[in-house]
LOBADO-617280 format. One record per atom (N, C-alpha, C): z, x, y negated; atom name. Coordinates in Angstrom, 1 decimal. Layout:
// residues N
<r zz="Z" xx="X" yy="Y" atom="CA"/>
...
This chain:
// residues 87
<r zz="101.1" xx="42.3" yy="-64.8" atom="N"/>
<r zz="102.8" xx="42.4" yy="-65.5" atom="CA"/>
<r zz="102.8" xx="43.6" yy="-66.3" atom="C"/>
<r zz="102.8" xx="43.5" yy="-67.6" atom="N"/>
<r zz="102.7" xx="44.6" yy="-68.5" atom="CA"/>
<r zz="104.4" xx="45.3" yy="-68.5" atom="C"/>
<r zz="104.4" xx="46.7" yy="-68.4" atom="N"/>
<r zz="105.7" xx="46.9" yy="-68.7" atom="CA"/>
<r zz="106.2" xx="47.0" yy="-70.3" atom="C"/>
<r zz="107.6" xx="46.5" yy="-70.5" atom="N"/>
<r zz="107.8" xx="47.1" yy="-71.9" atom="CA"/>
<r zz="108.1" xx="48.3" yy="-72.4" atom="C"/>
<r zz="107.6" xx="48.7" yy="-73.4" atom="N"/>
<r zz="108.2" xx="50.2" yy="-73.5" atom="CA"/>
<r zz="109.6" xx="49.9" yy="-74.5" atom="C"/>
<r zz="110.7" xx="50.4" yy="-74.1" atom="N"/>
<r zz="111.7" xx="50.7" yy="-74.9" atom="CA"/>
<r zz="112.0" xx="51.3" yy="-76.2" atom="C"/>
<r zz="112.3" xx="50.8" yy="-76.9" atom="N"/>
<r zz="112.3" xx="51.5" yy="-78.6" atom="CA"/>
<r zz="113.0" xx="53.2" yy="-78.4" atom="C"/>
<r zz="112.5" xx="54.3" yy="-79.2" atom="N"/>
<r zz="112.8" xx="55.5" yy="-79.2" atom="CA"/>
<r zz="114.4" xx="55.8" yy="-79.4" atom="C"/>
<r zz="114.8" xx="56.2" yy="-78.7" atom="N"/>
<r zz="116.3" xx="56.6" yy="-79.1" atom="CA"/>
<r zz="116.6" xx="57.0" yy="-80.7" atom="C"/>
<r zz="117.8" xx="56.3" yy="-81.3" atom="N"/>
<r zz="117.4" xx="56.9" yy="-82.4" atom="CA"/>
<r zz="118.3" xx="58.3" yy="-83.0" atom="C"/>
<r zz="119.1" xx="58.9" yy="-81.6" atom="N"/>
<r zz="119.4" xx="59.9" yy="-81.6" atom="CA"/>
<r zz="118.7" xx="61.1" yy="-81.2" atom="C"/>
<r zz="117.8" xx="60.9" yy="-80.4" atom="N"/>
<r zz="116.5" xx="61.8" yy="-80.1" atom="CA"/>
<r zz="115.6" xx="61.8" yy="-81.4" atom="C"/>
<r zz="115.4" xx="60.5" yy="-82.1" atom="N"/>
<r zz="114.4" xx="60.6" yy="-83.4" atom="CA"/>
<r zz="115.3" xx="61.6" yy="-84.6" atom="C"/>
<r zz="116.6" xx="61.3" yy="-84.2" atom="N"/>
<r zz="117.5" xx="62.2" yy="-85.7" atom="CA"/>
<r zz="117.2" xx="63.8" yy="-85.2" atom="C"/>
<r zz="117.2" xx="64.0" yy="-84.0" atom="N"/>
<r zz="117.0" xx="65.6" yy="-83.7" atom="CA"/>
<r zz="115.9" xx="66.2" yy="-83.7" atom="C"/>
<r zz="115.0" xx="65.3" yy="-84.0" atom="N"/>
<r zz="113.4" xx="66.1" yy="-84.4" atom="CA"/>
<r zz="113.4" xx="66.1" yy="-85.6" atom="C"/>
<r zz="114.2" xx="65.1" yy="-86.3" atom="N"/>
<r zz="113.7" xx="65.2" yy="-87.8" atom="CA"/>
<r zz="114.3" xx="66.5" yy="-88.3" atom="C"/>
<r zz="115.8" xx="67.0" yy="-87.6" atom="N"/>
<r zz="115.7" xx="68.1" yy="-88.4" atom="CA"/>
<r zz="115.8" xx="69.4" yy="-87.7" atom="C"/>
<r zz="114.9" xx="69.2" yy="-86.8" atom="N"/>
<r zz="114.4" xx="70.5" yy="-85.9" atom="CA"/>
<r zz="113.1" xx="70.9" yy="-86.8" atom="C"/>
<r zz="113.5" xx="71.6" yy="-87.9" atom="N"/>
<r zz="112.7" xx="72.6" yy="-88.4" atom="CA"/>
<r zz="112.4" xx="73.8" yy="-88.4" atom="C"/>
<r zz="111.2" xx="75.0" yy="-88.6" atom="N"/>
<r zz="111.6" xx="76.2" yy="-88.5" atom="CA"/>
<r zz="110.7" xx="76.4" yy="-89.9" atom="C"/>
<r zz="111.0" xx="77.5" yy="-90.2" atom="N"/>
<r zz="110.5" xx="78.4" yy="-91.7" atom="CA"/>
<r zz="109.3" xx="79.0" yy="-91.5" atom="C"/>
<r zz="108.9" xx="78.6" yy="-92.2" atom="N"/>
<r zz="107.5" xx="79.7" yy="-92.4" atom="CA"/>
<r zz="107.5" xx="80.8" yy="-93.1" atom="C"/>
<r zz="107.2" xx="81.9" yy="-92.6" atom="N"/>
<r zz="107.6" xx="83.3" yy="-93.5" atom="CA"/>
<r zz="106.3" xx="83.9" yy="-93.9" atom="C"/>
<r zz="106.3" xx="84.4" yy="-95.0" atom="N"/>
<r zz="104.8" xx="84.9" yy="-95.7" atom="CA"/>
<r zz="104.7" xx="85.9" yy="-94.9" atom="C"/>
<r zz="103.5" xx="86.3" yy="-94.6" atom="N"/>
<r zz="102.4" xx="87.5" yy="-94.3" atom="CA"/>
<r zz="102.2" xx="88.0" yy="-95.4" atom="C"/>
<r zz="102.3" xx="89.2" yy="-95.5" atom="N"/>
<r zz="101.6" xx="90.2" yy="-96.6" atom="CA"/>
<r zz="100.8" xx="91.7" yy="-96.3" atom="C"/>
<r zz="99.9" xx="91.9" yy="-97.7" atom="N"/>
<r zz="98.9" xx="93.1" yy="-97.4" atom="CA"/>
<r zz="100.0" xx="94.1" yy="-98.0" atom="C"/>
<r zz="99.5" xx="95.2" yy="-97.8" atom="N"/>
<r zz="100.2" xx="96.4" yy="-98.2" atom="CA"/>
<r zz="100.5" xx="96.3" yy="-99.9" atom="C"/>
<r zz="99.0" xx="96.0" yy="-100.2" atom="N"/>
<r zz="99.0" xx="95.8" yy="-101.8" atom="CA"/>
<r zz="100.2" xx="94.3" yy="-102.6" atom="C"/>
<r zz="100.1" xx="93.4" yy="-101.8" atom="N"/>
<r zz="100.9" xx="92.3" yy="-102.1" atom="CA"/>
<r zz="102.5" xx="92.8" yy="-102.0" atom="C"/>
<r zz="102.6" xx="93.4" yy="-101.1" atom="N"/>
<r zz="104.2" xx="94.0" yy="-100.9" atom="CA"/>
<r zz="104.2" xx="95.1" yy="-102.0" atom="C"/>
<r zz="103.8" xx="95.9" yy="-102.6" atom="N"/>
<r zz="103.8" xx="96.9" yy="-103.5" atom="CA"/>
<r zz="104.1" xx="96.1" yy="-105.0" atom="C"/>
<r zz="102.9" xx="95.0" yy="-105.3" atom="N"/>
<r zz="103.0" xx="94.3" yy="-106.2" atom="CA"/>
<r zz="104.3" xx="93.3" yy="-106.7" atom="C"/>
<r zz="104.7" xx="92.7" yy="-105.5" atom="N"/>
<r zz="105.5" xx="91.3" yy="-105.2" atom="CA"/>
<r zz="106.9" xx="91.4" yy="-105.1" atom="C"/>
<r zz="106.8" xx="92.3" yy="-103.9" atom="N"/>
<r zz="107.9" xx="92.5" yy="-102.7" atom="CA"/>
<r zz="108.8" xx="93.7" yy="-102.6" atom="C"/>
<r zz="108.4" xx="94.8" yy="-103.7" atom="N"/>
<r zz="109.0" xx="96.0" yy="-103.7" atom="CA"/>
<r zz="111.0" xx="95.6" yy="-104.5" atom="C"/>
<r zz="111.8" xx="95.9" yy="-103.7" atom="N"/>
<r zz="113.0" xx="96.5" yy="-104.1" atom="CA"/>
<r zz="113.8" xx="97.4" yy="-104.1" atom="C"/>
<r zz="114.5" xx="97.7" yy="-105.4" atom="N"/>
<r zz="114.9" xx="98.7" yy="-105.3" atom="CA"/>
<r zz="116.1" xx="98.7" yy="-104.3" atom="C"/>
<r zz="116.7" xx="99.9" yy="-103.3" atom="N"/>
<r zz="117.3" xx="100.2" yy="-102.8" atom="CA"/>
<r zz="116.7" xx="99.5" yy="-101.4" atom="C"/>
<r zz="115.7" xx="98.8" yy="-101.0" atom="N"/>
<r zz="115.3" xx="98.4" yy="-99.8" atom="CA"/>
<r zz="113.7" xx="99.2" yy="-99.8" atom="C"/>
<r zz="113.8" xx="99.4" yy="-98.3" atom="N"/>
<r zz="112.2" xx="99.9" yy="-97.6" atom="CA"/>
<r zz="111.4" xx="99.2" yy="-97.0" atom="C"/>
<r zz="110.2" xx="99.6" yy="-97.0" atom="N"/>
<r zz="109.3" xx="98.1" yy="-96.5" atom="CA"/>
<r zz="109.9" xx="97.8" yy="-95.1" atom="C"/>
<r zz="110.3" xx="98.9" yy="-94.4" atom="N"/>
<r zz="110.9" xx="98.7" yy="-93.0" atom="CA"/>
<r zz="111.8" xx="97.5" yy="-93.1" atom="C"/>
<r zz="112.8" xx="97.8" yy="-94.0" atom="N"/>
<r zz="114.2" xx="96.9" yy="-94.2" atom="CA"/>
<r zz="113.4" xx="95.5" yy="-94.3" atom="C"/>
<r zz="112.3" xx="95.3" yy="-95.2" atom="N"/>
<r zz="112.1" xx="94.0" yy="-95.5" atom="CA"/>
<r zz="111.5" xx="93.2" yy="-94.4" atom="C"/>
<r zz="110.6" xx="94.1" yy="-93.6" atom="N"/>
<r zz="109.9" xx="93.5" yy="-92.6" atom="CA"/>
<r zz="111.0" xx="93.1" yy="-91.6" atom="C"/>
<r zz="111.7" xx="93.7" yy="-91.3" atom="N"/>
<r zz="113.0" xx="93.7" yy="-90.2" atom="CA"/>
<r zz="113.7" xx="92.4" yy="-90.5" atom="C"/>
<r zz="113.8" xx="92.4" yy="-91.6" atom="N"/>
<r zz="114.8" xx="91.1" yy="-92.2" atom="CA"/>
<r zz="113.9" xx="90.0" yy="-92.3" atom="C"/>
<r zz="112.9" xx="89.9" yy="-92.7" atom="N"/>
<r zz="111.9" xx="88.9" yy="-92.4" atom="CA"/>
<r zz="111.5" xx="88.3" yy="-91.2" atom="C"/>
<r zz="111.7" xx="89.3" yy="-90.2" atom="N"/>
<r zz="111.3" xx="88.9" yy="-88.9" atom="CA"/>
<r zz="112.5" xx="88.1" yy="-88.2" atom="C"/>
<r zz="114.2" xx="89.2" yy="-88.4" atom="N"/>
<r zz="115.3" xx="88.2" yy="-88.4" atom="CA"/>
<r zz="115.1" xx="86.8" yy="-88.9" atom="C"/>
<r zz="114.9" xx="86.8" yy="-90.1" atom="N"/>
<r zz="115.1" xx="85.2" yy="-90.5" atom="CA"/>
<r zz="113.9" xx="84.3" yy="-90.0" atom="C"/>
<r zz="112.6" xx="84.7" yy="-89.4" atom="N"/>
<r zz="112.0" xx="83.6" yy="-88.8" atom="CA"/>
<r zz="112.7" xx="83.6" yy="-87.2" atom="C"/>
<r zz="113.1" xx="84.5" yy="-86.8" atom="N"/>
<r zz="113.9" xx="84.5" yy="-85.3" atom="CA"/>
<r zz="114.9" xx="83.2" yy="-85.4" atom="C"/>
<r zz="115.6" xx="83.6" yy="-86.4" atom="N"/>
<r zz="116.9" xx="82.9" yy="-86.4" atom="CA"/>
<r zz="117.0" xx="81.8" yy="-87.3" atom="C"/>
<r zz="116.1" xx="81.6" yy="-88.2" atom="N"/>
<r zz="115.7" xx="80.4" yy="-89.0" atom="CA"/>
<r zz="117.0" xx="80.4" yy="-89.7" atom="C"/>
<r zz="117.2" xx="81.4" yy="-90.6" atom="N"/>
<r zz="117.9" xx="81.7" yy="-91.8" atom="CA"/>
<r zz="119.3" xx="81.5" yy="-91.9" atom="C"/>
<r zz="119.8" xx="81.7" yy="-90.5" atom="N"/>
<r zz="121.0" xx="81.8" yy="-90.2" atom="CA"/>
<r zz="121.7" xx="83.1" yy="-90.6" atom="C"/>
<r zz="122.1" xx="83.2" yy="-91.8" atom="N"/>
<r zz="122.2" xx="84.5" yy="-92.3" atom="CA"/>
<r zz="123.6" xx="85.2" yy="-91.5" atom="C"/>
<r zz="124.7" xx="84.6" yy="-90.8" atom="N"/>
<r zz="125.7" xx="85.1" yy="-90.6" atom="CA"/>
<r zz="124.9" xx="85.9" yy="-89.0" atom="C"/>
<r zz="124.2" xx="85.2" yy="-88.6" atom="N"/>
<r zz="123.6" xx="85.5" yy="-87.2" atom="CA"/>
<r zz="122.8" xx="86.8" yy="-87.4" atom="C"/>
<r zz="122.0" xx="86.8" yy="-88.7" atom="N"/>
<r zz="120.9" xx="87.6" yy="-89.2" atom="CA"/>
<r zz="121.6" xx="89.1" yy="-89.6" atom="C"/>
<r zz="122.9" xx="88.9" yy="-90.1" atom="N"/>
<r zz="123.8" xx="89.9" yy="-90.4" atom="CA"/>
<r zz="124.0" xx="90.6" yy="-88.9" atom="C"/>
<r zz="124.6" xx="89.9" yy="-87.9" atom="N"/>
<r zz="125.2" xx="90.4" yy="-86.8" atom="CA"/>
<r zz="124.0" xx="91.3" yy="-85.8" atom="C"/>
<r zz="122.9" xx="90.6" yy="-86.1" atom="N"/>
<r zz="121.6" xx="91.5" yy="-85.4" atom="CA"/>
<r zz="121.1" xx="92.2" yy="-86.2" atom="C"/>
<r zz="121.3" xx="92.6" yy="-87.7" atom="N"/>
<r zz="120.9" xx="94.1" yy="-88.1" atom="CA"/>
<r zz="121.1" xx="94.9" yy="-87.9" atom="C"/>
<r zz="120.0" xx="95.8" yy="-87.5" atom="N"/>
<r zz="119.6" xx="97.1" yy="-86.8" atom="CA"/>
<r zz="120.3" xx="98.0" yy="-87.9" atom="C"/>
<r zz="121.8" xx="98.2" yy="-87.4" atom="N"/>
<r zz="122.1" xx="99.5" yy="-88.1" atom="CA"/>
<r zz="121.9" xx="101.0" yy="-87.8" atom="C"/>
<r zz="121.5" xx="101.1" yy="-86.7" atom="N"/>
<r zz="120.9" xx="102.0" yy="-86.4" atom="CA"/>
<r zz="120.0" xx="102.7" yy="-86.9" atom="C"/>
<r zz="119.0" xx="101.7" yy="-86.9" atom="N"/>
<r zz="117.6" xx="102.1" yy="-87.4" atom="CA"/>
<r zz="117.7" xx="102.1" yy="-89.0" atom="C"/>
<r zz="118.3" xx="101.2" yy="-89.5" atom="N"/>
<r zz="118.7" xx="101.4" yy="-91.2" atom="CA"/>
<r zz="120.3" xx="101.7" yy="-91.5" atom="C"/>
<r zz="120.2" xx="102.8" yy="-91.8" atom="N"/>
<r zz="121.7" xx="103.4" yy="-92.1" atom="CA"/>
<r zz="122.4" xx="102.7" yy="-93.2" atom="C"/>
<r zz="121.6" xx="102.3" yy="-94.2" atom="N"/>
<r zz="122.0" xx="101.5" yy="-95.5" atom="CA"/>
<r zz="122.8" xx="100.4" yy="-95.0" atom="C"/>
<r zz="124.0" xx="100.2" yy="-95.4" atom="N"/>
<r zz="125.1" xx="99.2" yy="-95.0" atom="CA"/>
<r zz="124.6" xx="98.1" yy="-96.0" atom="C"/>
<r zz="124.6" xx="96.7" yy="-95.2" atom="N"/>
<r zz="124.1" xx="95.7" yy="-96.2" atom="CA"/>
<r zz="125.0" xx="94.3" yy="-95.8" atom="C"/>
<r zz="125.2" xx="93.8" yy="-96.7" atom="N"/>
<r zz="126.2" xx="92.4" yy="-96.6" atom="CA"/>
<r zz="125.3" xx="91.5" yy="-96.3" atom="C"/>
<r zz="125.9" xx="90.4" yy="-95.9" atom="N"/>
<r zz="124.9" xx="89.2" yy="-95.9" atom="CA"/>
<r zz="124.6" xx="88.6" yy="-97.0" atom="C"/>
<r zz="125.1" xx="88.8" yy="-98.5" atom="N"/>
<r zz="124.7" xx="88.4" yy="-99.5" atom="CA"/>
<r zz="123.5" xx="89.6" yy="-99.8" atom="C"/>
<r zz="123.5" xx="90.7" yy="-99.6" atom="N"/>
<r zz="122.4" xx="91.7" yy="-99.8" atom="CA"/>
<r zz="121.4" xx="91.1" yy="-99.4" atom="C"/>
<r zz="121.4" xx="90.9" yy="-98.1" atom="N"/>
<r zz="120.3" xx="90.2" yy="-97.3" atom="CA"/>
<r zz="119.6" xx="88.6" yy="-97.6" atom="C"/>
<r zz="120.8" xx="88.2" yy="-98.5" atom="N"/>
<r zz="120.2" xx="86.5" yy="-98.8" atom="CA"/>
<r zz="119.5" xx="86.8" yy="-99.9" atom="C"/>
<r zz="119.7" xx="88.0" yy="-100.8" atom="N"/>
<r zz="118.9" xx="88.4" yy="-102.1" atom="CA"/>
<r zz="117.6" xx="88.3" yy="-101.8" atom="C"/>
<r zz="117.6" xx="89.6" yy="-100.9" atom="N"/>
<r zz="116.2" xx="90.4" yy="-100.5" atom="CA"/>
<r zz="115.4" xx="89.2" yy="-99.9" atom="C"/>
<r zz="115.8" xx="88.3" yy="-99.0" atom="N"/>
<r zz="115.0" xx="87.2" yy="-98.3" atom="CA"/>
<r zz="114.3" xx="86.3" yy="-99.1" atom="C"/>
<r zz="115.1" xx="85.8" yy="-100.5" atom="N"/>
<r zz="114.7" xx="84.7" yy="-101.2" atom="CA"/>
<r zz="114.0" xx="85.5" yy="-102.3" atom="C"/>
<r zz="113.5" xx="87.0" yy="-102.4" atom="N"/>
<r zz="113.1" xx="87.3" yy="-103.8" atom="CA"/>
<r zz="111.6" xx="87.0" yy="-103.7" atom="C"/>
C-alpha cells in the first residue's frame, strides 16, 4: 500500500518564495577606481557598506545601526548609505 503525499503547506511555500538574498558585486582595484569611487567615501567605507548590505539583506536601518563609527569617523545617515550602496 503506497502512502499518499500531502500537498505542501501554502504558508511554507510563501515563506520560501520571499526568502531571497542579495548578490553583491565583487570588484578589482581597477573596477573600483573606474566605477565605484564616490567623493567623500573611502574604499574601506565602501567595502564595509557592501559587507553590511550582504549580511543584513539591504535592511538599511540595521546597516545604519551596525555602521562602524569607531573605525570610520565620518558620520553617515541612512540616506548616505543608500545612495552609496545603489551607485
